[in-house]
C-alpha positions as CSV (number, residue, x, y, z in Angstrom):
1,M,156.1,23.6,139.1
2,R,155.3,27.8,140.0
3,M,154.2,27.9,136.6
4,R,151.5,25.3,136.3
5,H,150.4,26.3,140.0
6,R,149.8,30.1,137.9
7,D,148.3,28.3,135.2
8,C,146.1,25.8,137.0
9,I,144.7,29.5,139.2
10,A,143.9,31.2,136.1
11,R,142.0,28.4,134.6
12,R,140.1,28.3,137.8
13,M,139.5,32.0,137.6
14,L,138.2,31.7,133.9
15,W,135.8,29.1,135.1
16,K,135.0,30.9,137.5
17,L,134.4,34.2,135.5
18,R,132.7,32.1,132.7
19,K,130.3,30.2,135.0
20,P,127.3,33.1,135.1
21,F,127.1,33.5,131.5
22,R,126.9,29.2,130.9
23,E,124.2,29.2,133.8
24,Y,122.4,31.9,131.8
25,A,121.1,30.4,129.2
26,G,122.1,27.5,126.5
27,P,123.9,28.6,124.0
28,D,121.1,27.6,121.6
29,Q,118.8,30.2,124.0
30,S,121.4,33.5,123.7
31,P,124.3,33.7,122.1
32,L,126.1,36.1,124.5
33,A,129.6,35.8,122.3
34,G,128.1,37.0,119.6
35,Y,125.7,39.3,121.2
36,G,128.6,41.2,122.9
37,A,130.2,41.3,119.5
38,A,127.2,42.7,118.4
39,M,127.4,45.5,121.4
40,L,131.1,46.2,120.9
41,V,130.8,47.2,117.2
42,Y,128.1,49.3,118.2
43,A,130.1,51.1,120.7
44,V,133.0,51.8,118.2
45,V,130.4,53.0,115.2
46,L,128.4,54.9,118.1
47,S,131.4,56.6,119.4
48,V,132.2,57.6,115.8
49,A,128.9,59.2,115.3
50,L,129.2,61.4,118.7
51,T,132.7,62.4,117.5
52,V,130.9,63.7,114.0
53,A,128.0,65.4,116.1
54,R,131.0,67.4,117.9
55,R,132.3,68.0,115.2
56,T,129.2,69.9,112.8
57,R,127.3,72.6,113.5
58,V,124.1,71.4,111.9
59,Q,120.9,71.6,115.2
60,P,117.8,69.2,114.1
61,R,114.6,70.4,114.2
62,W,111.9,69.5,116.5
63,S,110.2,68.0,112.8
64,D,113.9,66.8,112.5
65,V,112.9,64.4,115.5
66,A,109.2,63.6,114.7
67,L,110.3,62.8,110.9
68,L,113.6,60.3,112.2
69,G,111.4,58.3,114.6
70,I,108.9,57.9,111.6
71,A,111.9,57.0,109.0
72,T,113.7,54.6,112.4
73,H,110.5,52.5,112.2
74,K,109.7,52.4,108.4
75,L,113.4,51.2,107.6
76,S,113.8,48.9,110.3
77,R,110.8,47.0,109.2
78,I,111.9,47.2,105.4
79,I,115.3,45.8,106.6
80,T,113.9,42.9,109.3
81,K,110.9,41.9,107.4
82,D,110.3,43.0,103.6
83,F,110.7,40.4,101.1
84,V,112.8,42.5,99.0
85,T,115.2,42.7,101.5
86,A,115.2,38.5,102.4
87,P,119.2,38.8,100.6
88,L,120.4,41.0,103.5
89,R,118.8,38.4,106.0
90,A,119.5,35.2,104.2
91,P,123.2,34.5,105.0
92,F,122.0,34.6,108.8
93,T,118.4,33.5,108.6
94,R,115.7,30.9,107.6
95,R,112.6,31.7,106.5
96,Q,109.6,30.7,108.3
97,R,106.4,32.0,106.7
98,A,105.0,35.1,105.0
99,E,103.0,37.1,107.7
100,G,101.2,39.2,104.9
101,A,101.1,43.0,104.1
102,G,104.3,42.0,102.2
103,E,106.2,41.0,105.2
104,V,108.0,37.9,106.2
105,H,109.1,35.8,109.6
106,D,112.4,34.5,109.9
107,E,114.2,33.3,112.5
108,P,118.1,33.1,113.1
109,R,120.4,30.1,112.4
110,G,124.4,29.2,112.4
111,G,126.7,29.4,115.2
112,A,126.6,32.4,117.6
113,L,128.3,35.3,115.9
114,S,125.7,34.2,112.8
115,R,122.9,33.8,114.9
116,S,123.4,37.1,117.0
117,L,123.3,39.0,113.8
118,G,120.2,36.8,112.4
119,Y,118.8,38.3,115.8
120,L,119.1,41.5,115.0
121,L,118.5,41.3,111.3
122,T,114.9,40.0,112.7
123,C,113.9,42.5,115.1
124,P,112.8,45.6,113.8
125,Y,113.2,47.0,117.6
126,C,116.5,45.6,118.4
127,L,117.5,46.7,114.7
128,G,115.6,50.8,115.7
129,V,118.5,51.8,117.8
130,C,121.5,51.1,114.6
131,T,118.8,52.5,112.2
132,S,118.5,55.5,114.3
133,T,122.2,56.3,115.1
134,G,122.7,55.8,111.3
135,L,119.7,58.1,110.2
136,N,120.4,60.8,112.8
137,T,125.0,60.7,111.5
138,L,123.6,61.2,108.4
139,L,121.4,64.1,109.3
140,L,124.5,65.8,110.6
141,L,126.7,65.0,107.5
142,R,124.3,65.4,104.8
143,P,121.1,67.5,106.3
144,A,119.6,68.2,103.1
145,Q,119.9,64.7,101.4
146,T,119.2,62.8,105.1
147,R,115.7,64.8,105.3
148,F,115.0,63.9,102.0
149,V,115.3,60.4,102.6
150,L,113.7,60.5,106.0
151,R,110.4,62.2,104.2
152,L,110.2,59.6,101.6
153,L,110.5,57.1,104.5
154,A,107.7,58.9,106.6
155,S,105.7,58.8,103.5
156,D,105.7,55.3,103.0
157,A,105.3,54.5,106.4
158,I,101.8,56.5,106.9
159,S,101.3,55.2,103.2
160,D,101.4,51.6,104.6
161,F,99.4,52.8,107.5
162,L,96.8,54.1,105.3
163,H,96.8,50.9,103.1
164,L,96.2,48.8,106.3
165,S,93.7,50.9,107.9
166,Y,91.4,50.9,104.2
167,S,92.1,47.2,104.5
168,R,90.6,46.5,107.5
169,L,87.5,48.8,106.9
170,N,87.0,47.1,104.2
171,E,87.3,43.7,105.7
172,G,84.9,45.0,108.4
173,R,82.5,46.2,105.4
174,K,82.4,42.7,103.4
175,I,81.8,40.8,106.9
176,L,78.7,43.7,108.2
177,S,77.6,42.7,104.3
178,A,77.9,38.9,104.5
179,E,76.1,39.2,108.5
180,L,73.5,41.6,106.9
181,H,72.8,39.1,103.8
182,Q,72.6,36.1,106.0
183,A,70.2,37.8,108.8
184,E,67.9,38.7,105.6
185,Q,68.2,34.8,104.1
186,T,67.1,33.5,107.8
187,R,64.2,36.5,107.8
188,R,62.7,35.6,104.2
189,E,62.8,31.3,105.0
190,V,61.2,32.2,108.6
191,S,58.4,34.5,107.4
192,P,55.2,33.5,105.6
193,A,55.0,33.7,101.9
């Protein structure tokens, strides 16, 4: 009898503990269990990274911080948006549409854990923290090789910016040229010959 009473109390306590999570959002809207698992994995990885940081004597330079920022941005976008990295996302996402400039928009799918990974793999902002942690750890372990990779990613990001800027300027030039041509046509039609 006492065992049943304790079991009943334990179930009520669990139900009360889970209630705020159930009320937060439906399981289709926010896979909290999957997010919790992802945070746990990240905490373990971060603990390992901090242990590595404590044992190494390498001090990152300010130029490393700038390279890390640009490289984190670029690598996060490659993983989350690039056509070529679709095989990494495919088990957890579904292709929605192409977004231009070699990027795609994928939507998370599957169960709670799968959908959580899908959200992580489609959000460059979310993945940026993990990417930055990995790149920083690699910089401590293999500074010369990592700086090479950082320079590679940073130069590619700068190149992307220049390509997009050139494309926008060129599109603006085409629009202006078409408007000038149209104005000239209108002027010729209105003015007497």
